[in-house]
C-alpha positions as CSV (number, residue, x, y, z in Angstrom):
1,M,-23.7,-35.5,25.2
2,D,-25.0,-32.8,23.0
3,S,-24.1,-29.9,25.3
4,A,-20.2,-31.2,25.2
5,R,-20.3,-31.4,21.4
6,A,-21.5,-27.9,21.2
7,L,-19.0,-26.8,23.5
8,T,-16.1,-28.5,21.4
9,L,-17.5,-26.9,18.1
10,R,-17.7,-23.4,19.6
11,S,-14.2,-23.4,21.0
12,N,-12.1,-23.9,17.9
13,S,-9.1,-21.9,16.5
14,W,-11.3,-19.4,14.4
15,E,-13.1,-18.2,17.7
16,G,-13.6,-14.5,17.3
17,W,-13.1,-14.4,13.4
18,D,-16.1,-13.4,11.6
19,L,-16.3,-14.7,7.9
20,A,-14.8,-11.3,6.3
21,S,-11.8,-11.7,8.4
22,R,-11.4,-15.5,7.5
23,V,-11.8,-14.6,3.8
24,L,-9.3,-11.8,4.0
25,L,-6.7,-13.7,5.8
26,I,-6.9,-16.7,3.3
27,L,-6.7,-14.2,0.4
28,W,-3.8,-12.5,1.9
29,V,-1.8,-15.5,2.5
30,A,-2.8,-16.8,-1.0
31,L,-1.4,-13.4,-2.8
32,L,1.7,-13.1,-0.4
33,A,4.2,-13.9,-3.2
34,V,2.2,-12.0,-6.1
35,D,4.3,-9.3,-7.4
36,R,3.0,-8.9,-10.9
37,I,-0.3,-7.4,-10.0
38,D,-0.3,-3.7,-9.9
39,F,-3.4,-2.1,-8.6
40,L,-2.2,1.4,-9.9
41,G,-1.8,-0.1,-13.4
42,G,1.7,1.4,-14.0
43,E,0.7,4.9,-13.3
44,G,2.4,5.2,-9.9
45,E,5.9,5.5,-8.9
46,F,5.9,2.1,-7.1
47,L,3.9,-1.2,-7.4
48,L,0.8,-1.2,-5.3
49,T,0.7,-4.9,-4.8
50,P,-2.1,-7.1,-3.2
51,F,0.3,-7.5,0.0
52,L,0.5,-3.7,0.2
53,V,-3.3,-3.4,0.1
54,L,-4.4,-6.3,2.4
55,T,-1.9,-6.1,5.0
56,P,-3.5,-3.1,6.8
57,L,-6.7,-4.8,6.5
58,V,-5.5,-7.9,8.0
59,L,-4.0,-6.1,10.9
60,C,-7.1,-4.2,11.8
């Protein structure tokens, strides 16, 4: 009985994702529509939003 439960717990939808990847994905989804945050502080020619910063990290 214990081995069946352990197998069920191990084979979940987050299999293969470490904690950093989980946090990054949740943060990315939470900040998808944010367009008022500019990581360049208005000094650049475009807005460097969290979406632009986090997308390459999520895809890696």
